[in-house]
N, C-alpha and C positions, 0 to 999 in steps of 0.2 A: 138101859143097855149098854155094854162096853162096846167100844169101835169094833172089835172082832164079831161079836154077837151081830152088830147092826149089818156089817158086811155081810155076814151070812144070810141074813134075812133078806137083805138087798138082791143077793145073788140068787134067792130062791124065786124072785119077782115082786118084792115088796116095794112099791113104789114111794110109799111113805118114808119107808127106811132109808132108801136112796137118798131123798131130800134131806133126811136129818144127816145123812153121811156127808153131803157136799154142801150144807147150809155155811159150815164153818171156814168154807174155803172160797165162797163166792167172790167176796170183796177181793181179795188178793188175786184170784184168776183173772177177775175184770180188769184190774190195775195191770197186771201182766199183758192181758191183750191190748190193752190200750198204750202201753210201753212200744209194743211189737207194731202197731198199726197206725198210733198218731190220731185216733180218731175214737171217740165215745162210742158212737154208733156203729162202727165196723166193730168195735170191740164187743159190744153187746152181742152181735151176729155170730162173731167167732166163739164167744162164751156159750151162746145156746148150741151150736154145733158141737163144741167139745163136752158138753155134758151129756147131749144125746149120744155122742159115740162112746163116752164113758159108761153110761146106763148099758148100752149094748154089749159093751166089751166086760163088764164087770164080771160076768160067769167065769171068765178067763182070767181074772186077777188072782195071782197064787200068793201075793204078799211078800214077794222077793225083794221088793223095794217097799218104801212107805207109801201109804195112800196118797199123801201130799204130793212127792216126786212123780207118782203115777199119774196123779191129775195135770200136772204142769207138763208132763211129756205130752199128753193128749191136747192141751190147750196150746202149747207151742206149735205143735204141727198143724192144728186148726188155724192159727194166725199164719204159718209160712203157707198154708194152701190158699187163704184170702190174698196174701201178698202176690201170689202168683197171677191173679186176676185183675191186678189194679197197677196203678203208678204209685210211687211214694209220694205221701203228703210233704208239703213244705209250707213255709212262712213266706209273705210277699218278699221279704229281703233275699230270700233264694231263688225267685221267680224272674226277678227283672232289676233293672237299675232305680234308684230313688227318684222321685217326681218334683216337679216345681210346684210349689204351693199354688201358684196363680193359673196353672192349668186345669183344665176340667177333669174331674173326678172321674178315673176309668170305672166302665160298668163292671159289676161282679161276675165273676165267672160261675157259670152254672154247673160244670162239671165238678166232681168232688176231688179238688186237690190240696184242699188246705187242713193243715192241722187244726185240731179242735181242742177248746179248753177241757179240762176234767175237774169234776166238783172233789172238794176236799172232803165232804161227807159221805163220799162212796170209797174213800179210802179204808182199808182195814183198822179197826180201833185201835189195835196195838201197833200201827205202822212205824217202824223206826226210822231212824234219821237217813238213812241209806234208801229206804223205800220212798221217802218224801222227795229226796233228792232226784230220785228216778222217775218223777213225775213233772220236775220242772220244765218249764216251755224250752229252754237252751238245750236241755238234755235231750227232749222229745225231738226236737229240730235237729240235732247231731245224729240222732240214731237213724234218722231217716236217709242219711248219706251212706249207711252201711249196706252191703250185701245182705239179704235176709237172714241167712245163716250167722253171719258175723254178728247180727244185731241180736239173735237169740243167744248167742253164745255169751256177748257181754252183759245182757240183762241176767242170764241164770246165774252167771258166776259172780259178777260184780255186785248186783243190786240184791238178789236173793240168796247168795252164799251158797249156791250148790257147789259140790266138788266137781273137778275135771272129769272124774270117773262118771258121775252121775249125769252131767251134761252130755258125755260121749254116749252113755246109753240111751237118752232122750232123742238124741239126732243121729243114732246108728253111726257113729264115728269112734275114733280112738282118742285116748286122753292126750296124746301127743298132738294131734290134729286141733284138738280143742284148745290146748295152750297157744298155739301157733295162730289160729284163729283169733283168740283173745289179744294178742300183741298187735296184731295188723288192726283191730278193731279201736283198741285205745290210740294208735298213731292218728287214726281219722278223727276220732271224737275229741281228742285232747287238743287238737287245732282249732276246734269250733266251739270250745267251752270257755265261759269267762273264767278269770282267775279265782273267783270266789262264788260257790253257790249261793243260791237264796237263802237255802236253812241257815248256812253260816252268817249270812248278812242279817237276818232277822233275829237269830238268837244273840248276835252283838249288839242289838239295840234293846233299851229296856221297854217296858209296857207303856211309859209316857211318852218316849220317843215315837213307838209304833203309833200310839193313839193320835198323836199331833200330827203325824205324815198322813193319816186316814182322815182327821178332820179338815186339814188344810186343804187336801185334794178335793173332798167332797163338797167343801163351802166355796173353792175358787170356781170349781166346775159349775156350781150351781147359780153363781153370780155372774158366770160368764166373763170371768176375771182373767184376761190374757195374761197380764203381768204377774199375776199370783201364780198360775200354772207355770210360766215361763221360769219363774224364780226356783221353782222345784226341780227343774229339769238339769241333767248333766249337759255340759256344752255339745258333746258328741251324742246325745240322745237320739232313739229312732222311734218313730210312731207309724204303726202298722195297722191296716182296717180289714182283714178277710172279711168277706169273700172278695173285695176290692183289690185288684194287685198293686194299688197306688201305695206307696210309703214315702216317708220323709225322713231326712237325715240331718240332725244338727237342731240346737235349740232355736234358732232363728227362724228355719225353715217351719218348724213345728207351730212355733207362735203365730207366724203369718198365716198357716194354714186354718188355726183355730179362730183367727180374726176373721177371716174371710168365710169360714163354713161352720162349724159348730156354734160358734160365739157371735154370728151375724144377728143383728137386730131382729127381734121377733122370735128367736128360738128360745126355748125354755127347757131345761132338764133338771130331773131330779135323780139322784144317785143312792143307791143300796149297797153298804158294804158286804161282800162276802168274801169266799176264798176259793182259789181255783189254782190247780196245780202247785200246791204248796206255797204260794205266792199272795200277796194282797190282790184283791181284786173287788170291782164294784159292776152292779148292775144299772144300766144307764135307762132312763125313761124320758121319753120326748112328749111334750105337750100335744095333744091331738084336739078334738073338737070340745070335750069336756072332762079328759081326765088325761093322765100320763101313761105312755103306752110303750111297751118295750122296745128298745132301740138297739142295744148291745151290750156285752160284758167286756169290760176292759180288765186286763191282767199287768200288773205293775212289775218290773224287775229293778230292784234297787241296788245302788252301788253308794256304800255308805247311807247317807240320808238323802241322796238325789235319785231321781227316777233316770235309769238308763234306758230302759225299753219300755214302751207303752205299746201293747197290742190291743186293740178294740175290736172283738168278734162281733161284727154288725150281723147277728144272726138270731131274731127274736126267738125262734124255735127252741134255743138252747135254755130260754128260762124254766121251762118245765122241768128239765133234767135236774137244774139247780135248785127246784122247790121254791122259785121266786114267784111273787103275785104276778097275776096276769095283767094287772093295771094298777096305778097307784090314783087315788082319788084327788 
């Protein structure tokens, strides 16, 4: 069936036709909701809300815009409604000052205030350079500092390439106001972004260099080798561990924390390489009574070949979303 025939069948109440109609858009809409909300779980809820509204509104779809832009309009507004009900998500560096590695680790916050990692295998198969840049942690964190509508404008225009007219129609605004909102959004986001994206950094490294970084990090962590990890860090590196608000600034502070906590005698870990937010990532498993159990997922941001940012999401529930094993023997 052509798309037009499938739309006609779905408008007549054929649920299977509707599922076929939206199947090709699910991943990109999910990524869009994640960019808006900073949480994979919230994005799932927003996507389900959007698809339910699309199903109910489909009989009124007249084809004056493409189905894709129509679905994005619904998903954007579902995300905007979700943002009205909660505070923006952040990373620990935006929540409070850096900590002393000798202090007690702050208790995790129970409320949902933290940005969550996004599995690369949930990105559209054909995701382009801009779309992968659009899920990098630094970009997602910067977006959270924008008013909700500015956030939507920046994502729709810069990441997804919609025209000012299409965005204006999606947000019931004028193209002039969309261009103005985009300029203001750029000013805020550009101040918070690193000089180079992770996509550019990773593309500049050859396969051998990337493999070497992955192997060195995993082996150093599994050996609890503080000096080896320290040698991989940039001097001004940052380590954060949501849902704990605690974070550390600088190579020396991070090394001291590793020595006192994760690498303390008696602790054992195994790491499994994965990918999150278009960046290098690792699943951390900690030794339990008879096997290695999920501990957290670390996402690395490189500056050249050095680690500039290390965010360890200490949330074992994330492992299922990443398709990771429940335990390692």
